[in-house]
C-alpha positions as CSV (number, residue, x, y, z in Angstrom):
1,X,-2.0,-15.1,-17.4
2,X,-2.5,-18.5,-19.0
3,X,-0.1,-20.1,-21.5
4,X,-3.0,-21.6,-23.5
5,X,-2.9,-20.5,-27.2
6,X,-5.7,-18.1,-28.1
7,X,-7.3,-20.5,-30.6
8,X,-7.6,-23.1,-27.8
9,X,-9.2,-20.8,-25.2
10,X,-12.9,-21.0,-24.8
11,X,-14.4,-18.3,-27.0
12,X,-17.8,-16.5,-27.0
13,X,-19.4,-14.0,-29.2
14,X,-17.5,-12.4,-32.0
15,X,-14.2,-14.2,-31.1
16,X,-16.0,-17.6,-31.3
17,X,-17.5,-16.7,-34.7
18,X,-14.0,-15.8,-36.0
19,X,-12.5,-19.0,-34.8
20,X,-15.3,-21.1,-36.4
21,X,-15.1,-19.1,-39.6
22,X,-11.4,-19.6,-39.7
23,X,-11.7,-23.3,-39.2
24,X,-14.4,-23.6,-41.9
25,X,-12.1,-21.8,-44.4
26,X,-9.2,-24.0,-43.4
27,X,-11.3,-27.1,-44.1
28,X,-11.9,-26.2,-47.8
29,X,-10.3,-29.1,-49.6
30,X,-7.3,-28.3,-51.8
31,X,-8.7,-30.4,-54.7
32,X,-11.6,-28.0,-54.9
33,X,-9.3,-24.9,-54.9
34,X,-7.1,-26.5,-57.6
35,X,-10.0,-27.6,-59.7
36,X,-11.5,-24.1,-59.7
37,X,-8.1,-22.6,-60.5
38,X,-7.5,-25.1,-63.3
39,X,-10.9,-24.6,-65.0
40,X,-11.1,-20.9,-64.6
41,X,-7.7,-20.0,-66.0
42,X,-8.0,-22.6,-68.7
43,X,-11.2,-20.9,-69.9
44,X,-9.4,-17.6,-70.2
45,X,-6.7,-19.0,-72.5
46,X,-9.1,-21.3,-74.4
47,X,-11.4,-18.3,-75.3
48,X,-8.4,-16.3,-76.4
49,X,-7.3,-19.1,-78.6
50,X,-10.8,-19.4,-80.1
51,X,-10.7,-15.7,-81.2
52,X,-7.6,-16.6,-83.3
53,X,-9.4,-19.3,-85.4
54,X,-11.6,-19.1,-88.5
55,X,-13.1,-22.6,-88.4
56,X,-10.1,-24.9,-88.2
57,X,-7.6,-22.4,-89.6
58,X,-5.7,-19.5,-88.1
59,X,-7.6,-16.3,-88.9
60,X,-6.0,-13.5,-91.0
61,X,-7.0,-11.1,-88.1
62,X,-4.8,-13.1,-85.7
63,X,-1.8,-12.8,-88.0
64,X,-2.6,-9.1,-88.4
65,X,-2.6,-8.7,-84.6
66,X,0.8,-10.3,-84.2
67,X,2.2,-8.2,-87.1
68,X,0.8,-4.8,-86.2
69,X,-0.2,-4.8,-82.6
70,X,1.7,-7.3,-80.6
71,X,5.0,-7.0,-82.3
72,X,6.9,-9.6,-80.3
73,X,10.7,-9.3,-80.7
74,X,12.7,-12.2,-82.1
75,X,9.7,-14.1,-83.5
76,X,8.2,-14.0,-86.9
77,X,4.6,-12.7,-86.4
78,X,3.0,-15.6,-88.4
79,X,5.0,-18.2,-86.4
80,X,4.1,-16.4,-83.1
81,X,0.4,-16.5,-84.1
82,X,0.5,-20.2,-84.7
83,X,2.4,-20.9,-81.5
84,X,0.1,-18.8,-79.4
85,X,-3.0,-20.4,-80.9
86,X,-1.6,-23.9,-80.3
87,X,-0.6,-23.0,-76.7
88,X,-4.0,-21.4,-75.9
89,X,-5.7,-24.7,-76.9
90,X,-3.3,-27.4,-75.8
91,X,-2.3,-26.3,-72.4
92,X,-5.9,-25.4,-71.2
93,X,-6.9,-28.9,-72.1
94,X,-4.1,-30.3,-70.0
95,X,-5.2,-28.0,-67.1
96,X,-8.9,-29.1,-67.3
97,X,-8.1,-32.8,-67.2
98,X,-5.3,-32.2,-64.7
99,X,-2.5,-33.9,-66.8
100,X,1.0,-32.5,-66.6
101,X,-0.6,-29.7,-64.7
102,X,2.6,-28.1,-63.3
103,X,4.2,-28.0,-66.7
104,X,1.0,-26.7,-68.4
105,X,0.8,-24.0,-65.8
106,X,4.5,-23.1,-66.3
107,X,4.0,-22.8,-70.1
108,X,1.0,-20.5,-69.6
109,X,2.8,-18.5,-67.0
110,X,5.7,-17.9,-69.4
111,X,3.1,-16.9,-72.0
112,X,1.5,-14.5,-69.5
113,X,4.9,-13.0,-68.8
114,X,5.6,-12.4,-72.5
115,X,2.2,-10.8,-72.8
116,X,2.8,-8.6,-69.8
117,X,6.3,-7.5,-70.8
118,X,5.9,-7.1,-74.6
119,X,2.3,-6.7,-75.4
120,X,0.2,-5.2,-72.6
121,X,2.5,-3.9,-69.8
122,X,-0.4,-1.9,-68.2
123,X,-2.5,-5.0,-67.6
124,X,-0.5,-6.2,-64.6
125,X,-3.5,-6.6,-62.3
126,X,-5.1,-9.1,-64.7
127,X,-1.8,-10.9,-65.4
128,X,-1.0,-11.0,-61.7
129,X,-4.3,-12.8,-61.1
130,X,-3.4,-15.3,-63.8
131,X,0.1,-15.7,-62.4
132,X,-1.3,-16.4,-58.9
133,X,-3.4,-19.3,-60.3
134,X,-0.5,-20.7,-62.2
135,X,1.8,-20.4,-59.2
136,X,-0.6,-22.2,-56.9
137,X,-0.9,-25.0,-59.5
138,X,2.9,-25.1,-60.0
139,X,3.7,-25.3,-56.3
140,X,0.8,-27.5,-55.1
141,X,-0.1,-29.5,-58.1
142,X,-3.5,-30.4,-59.6
143,X,-5.0,-31.9,-56.5
144,X,-6.7,-35.3,-56.1
145,X,-9.4,-34.5,-58.8
146,X,-7.0,-34.9,-61.7
147,X,-5.3,-37.3,-64.0
148,X,-2.0,-36.3,-62.4
149,X,-3.2,-37.8,-59.1
150,X,-4.4,-41.0,-60.8
151,X,-1.0,-41.4,-62.6
152,X,1.0,-40.7,-59.4
153,X,-1.2,-43.2,-57.5
154,X,-0.8,-45.9,-60.1
155,X,3.0,-45.6,-60.3
156,X,3.8,-44.8,-56.7
């Protein structure tokens, strides 16, 4: 037997295809992964925030939802509606431009946990997907296609 690692041994057929496919996937740049995660999860929250607005004002239906459906503990429903609407607009903007990305992702992860625990506990598959995006961004950052990268480069 040889001590050469499997990936370094000459491959043919299906094994060679697997090695090449693995290498191609490993070559996907992180900045692209982060950009897709940032934009896609930002869109989810932005769209949710838009449903709470009536022009430039918080809609009555949004306040109604927080009073009668969401029923968050410890928070006045009107205040909760305003805070959620603000968060669903402010933090997605930060994610899209890649500024304070880790903190924006953390804020939206906390919001996701509140939604999961207090509002829609059966929606864990959706919320788990959101959490995965946030955790990637929190642990790895926004990537090189971001204002975070430019700021870090400028002040390094």
